[in-house]
N, C-alpha and C positions, 0 to 999 in steps of 0.2 A: 447307562442303565437307569431305568426309572423305577424308583421304589414305590411299592403299593401304599396307598394312604392308610394311616393307622385306623383300625376298627374301633369305633366308640363302644365303650362298655354298655351293655344293656341296663337300663334303669327300670327296676320293677315299678309297675304302675301303682299309684297310690290307691289304697282301698276305697271303694265307693262309700259315700256317706250313708250312714244307717238311716233308712227311711222310717221316721218315727211319727206315731200318732199319740195324741194326748186325749184321754176320755175324761171330760169334766174340766171346767174352767172357773171353778171357785177359787178359794184360797190355795188349795193344793196345786191345781193346774196353772193358775195365773201367776202365783208368787214364787213357787218352787220349780216345778218341772219345766214349764215352757221357757223361762229365762235361762235356766241352767243348760237345757238342750240347745237353745239358740246360740249360746255363748261358746259351744264346743263344736269346732268344725268337723269332728268325726260324725256328727249327726246332721240330719236335715229334718226340720219340723215340717212334716208333709200334710198333716191333717189334725184338726181339733174338733171335738164333739161337745156342743153345748146347745141347749134349746132356749136358754134365757136370752131375750133380745139385747139386754144391756151387756151381758158377758160376750155375746156374739160380736157386738160392735167393738168391744175392747179387744177381743182376740184379733179381729180384722185389722185394727189400727196397729197393734203391737207386732203382729206376725202376718203381714199382707200376702206372703207367698204360700201360706198354709191353706189347704182346702177346709172349709167349714161345713160340718154336717150337724144334724140335730141330735143324734143318739149314738151311744157306743155301738149299738147293733149296726148302724150305718158304717161305722169304721170297719167292722168285720167284713162287710160287703166289699171293702176296698183292700182286703188282705193280700191279694196278689201283688199289689203295688206297695206293700209295706214290709218292713222287717221286724219292727218292734212296736208294741203298744204299751202305754203307761196309763195305769188306772188310777185316776184321782177322783173316783166316784164315792158316794156314801158306802160305808163298810158292808152293808148287806148285799151289795152288788158285786163285791170283789170276787167271791168264789165262782158264781156262774159266769161272769165275764172272763175271768182268768182261764177257766176251763175251756170256754168256747174259743178264746184266742189261741191257746196252746194247740187245740185240735185243728185250728185253722192254719197252723204252721208258723205262728209268730212267736218271737221271744217276748217275754212279759216282765214288766216292772209293776208291782202292786204297792200302793201307798199303805201306810199303817192305818189301822191294824190289818194284818195280812188277810185274815178271814175273821168271821165271828166265832167259829168253833175250831178247836185244835184238830178235830178229825177231818174237817174240810181242808185245813192247811196241809196235813199229811197226805191227803189224796192228791192235792195239786203238786206237791214235791215228787210223789211217785209218778204222776202223769208226765211231768216235765222230763224226768229221767228216762221214762219209757219212750218218749217221743224225741229225745235228743234236743230239747229246747232249753234256752237260757231262761231261768226264772229267778228274780231277785225281789227284795222288799225294801222300800225306801225308808230305812231307819236312818234318816239324815243326821240326827243329833249325835251320832257317833263322831261327827265332824264339827260339833260345837267347839268353839275355842276354849271354853272353860273345861269341857270334858277332855279335850286333848291335853290341857294343862294338868289336870288330875292324873290322867294316864301317864304322862311324863314323870310326874312326881313319884308315882308308884314304881315305875321302872327304874328310877334313880335310887330308890331305897331311902329317900330323905325322911320318910315318916316312920321308918322301922317296920315292925309288924303291926299292920292295921287290924284293929278290933271292931271299930264302929264306922259305918258309912251312912251319912244322912244326905238325902237328895230331895229337893222340892221343886215343884212347878206350881206356883200360886199366882192367881190373877184376880183383879177386880172386874168381874163381868156379870153384873147383877141381872141382866136381861138375856134370855135365850133368843138370839136374833136369827139364827139360820132355821129355815123351815124344816129341813130334814132332821135337824137336831131336836127341834121342838116336838117332833112326832116320834122320834126314835126311842124305843125301850132298850134295855140291856141286850135283849134277844136280837135286836137289830144292829147291834154294835154301837149303841148310843152310850153316853156317859163319859165322865172324865177318866175313869179307869181304862177304858178302851182308847181314849184320846191321848192325854198327856201321860197317863200311867204306862202306856205301851213304851214310850221313850224311857221313862225312869227304870222300868224293869229290864229293858234291853241293855241300858248302860250299866246297871248293877251286875248283870250276868257277864258282860264283856270284861268288867274290871276284876270280878272276884269268882267267876265260875258258877257251876250248877248250884241250884238252891231250892229250898222248899219254903212255902208260905207257912209261917207260924202264928200269924195274927192278922186280921183284916177288919177294917171298919168302913162301911159305905153308907152315905147319907145323901138325901136330896134336900137342899136348903132353899133353892130359888123357886119362885112361882113358875109353874109350867114345866119344871124339870121332871121328866118321866123315867130317868135312869138314876144317875148319881152325879153329883157335882162337888162332893167333898169325900175324899178317900184317904185311907192310910193303910199301908201294907208293910209288914215286917217279914224279912227273909232271913233264913239261916243258911249260909253257903257251906258247901262241903269243905271249903278252905278254912272254915272257922269264923269267918267274918259275919257280923250281923248288919243287915241293911235296913234302915228305916226310910220309907218312901212316902212322901205326902204330896197330894195334889188337890187343889182347891180353886174353884172359880168364883167364890164369894169371899175373897180374902182382902180385907181392908189394910192390913199391915203384913208385909211379906217377910218371911224368915230367910236365912241363908240359902242360896241355891245349892251349895255343897258344904258339908262339914265332915271332915275325916279325922279320926283319932287313932294315933299309933304309938308304939313304944318309944319312938324317937322324936315325936312331935305331932302337931296337928296342922290342919289347913282349913280355913274358912273363906268362902267366896260368896259375895252377894251379887245381885244383878243377873240379867239373862243375856245370852248370846245375841249379838246385834244383827245377825245375817237376815233373819226374817223381816224385821222392820225396815232394813236397808233395801231389800228387794221390793217390799210392799210399797215403798216410797218411790219406786221407779229406778233405783240404782241397778247397775250392772255387775255381775260377778267378775267382769274384767277390770273394774275400777280399782285404782290403787288403794282406795279407802275401804274396799269391800272386806268384811270379816275382821276389821281392826277395832278392838274395843277401847274405849276411853280409859286412859290409865287410872282415872279416879276409881274405877271398879276393880282394880288389882286386888287379888286375894291376900290373906295374911298367913304366913308360914312360920311355924315355930311353936313356942309356948308363951303363956301370959308373962309379960315382962321382957320377953326376948322374941319379938315378932318382926319379921321382915316382909315387905310387900313384894309379891310375886306377880309381875305383869302376865296378862293372859295371852296365850298363843293365838295366832290368827285363825279364825274359823275357816273351814274349807269344805263347804257343801259340794263344790264342783268335783271333788275327789270321787264322789259316787259315780258320776257319769264318765269320768276319765277311766276309772277301773272297769266300768261296764263296757265301754268302747274297746278297751284292750282285750277283754274277754271275748267279745263277739268277733273282733277282727282276727283273733288268734285261732279261731276255729269253733267258737261258741261252746256248746256243752261238752265237746270233745277236748277242749283246751285244758291244760293243766293249771292255767292261771286261776287264782281264786275269784269267786264272785265278790262284788263289793259288799253284799250282805247275803249270807247263806240263808235260804228260806227256812232251813231247819232251826235256825236260831229264833226266827219269828214264831215258829210252832212252839218252841220252848216258852216264849213269852206268853202265848195264848194258854198254855197249860197252867202257868202261874196265875193268870187271870181267873181261870176256872177254879183253881184251888182257893183263891181269895174270895170269890163269890160264895163258894160252898161254906167257908168258915164264917163269912159275914152273915149268911142266912141262919147258921146254927146259933150265932150270938143274938140274933134279933128276937 
């Protein structure tokens, strides 16, 4: 008697790579999005839009399999062959491009700031929900190593009840070098409050919850600055915490990146997360050294006279695209999996920016 051969169990087919286009190949597209997408096998970088000859040559060299087009509108003409578009364009273009991409049937990632006005952001959130599309915002600094370290400290209770949170992004950039930034007013999404401030506000909300702006100062110090390059915003969180957020592009001596004061101790951290300069220098997110900060920048935990050095957690920008890929593969907008960043959070940030501008105008 001859036995039948055993039937092999069927193996589900691997999901097809997410066909992705990147609009813009400046700092956002070339340093953040394209490298992170290319390093994740769940995605296929199918197309890049840039009209600048130098950037086009750089894109072709770094991503030879990607189709190059001149404009974001040309990417939308390719929508039938795409699944996802990532918008790394100047802020004033975010709303119209995201709206057109959603209506073209694409999932969308928008770089920060999400939009220039909070009502535009709300409209996009509602549109994505109505169309059943995935919409997220690239608040990548939720995965800064120092921010992850602070979040872990709060979760551990090591600081006790936190009363004061100070967060700074300060740089020495005396010249306005990018053409669109030189021309952009606050109404166009220009200025440090929309740029670095978006990150600081998002991080504060993530750590301590909803807040209201209680004080704001905005100034333009540099020649040619049409918006603001020196800003300070104070928040009062519903949780009781006060946040002081400072951002400055003409800062010759930088203060602590983070300082937290609590009933059980404090934490002070200097230096800036190393992921951006590592990627800008041509490093890969797949490298063993990626996201690892030099131990010389370890923060100090405790109180004066009783301080311990706390090494910084490894930074993890690739987490954004890992979570996004899981969301899309699991059914997209219908999936119960969370978005890497809920766009409603980005709208909350824009609302605080509007509050800050209103207060600053009243003070002027």
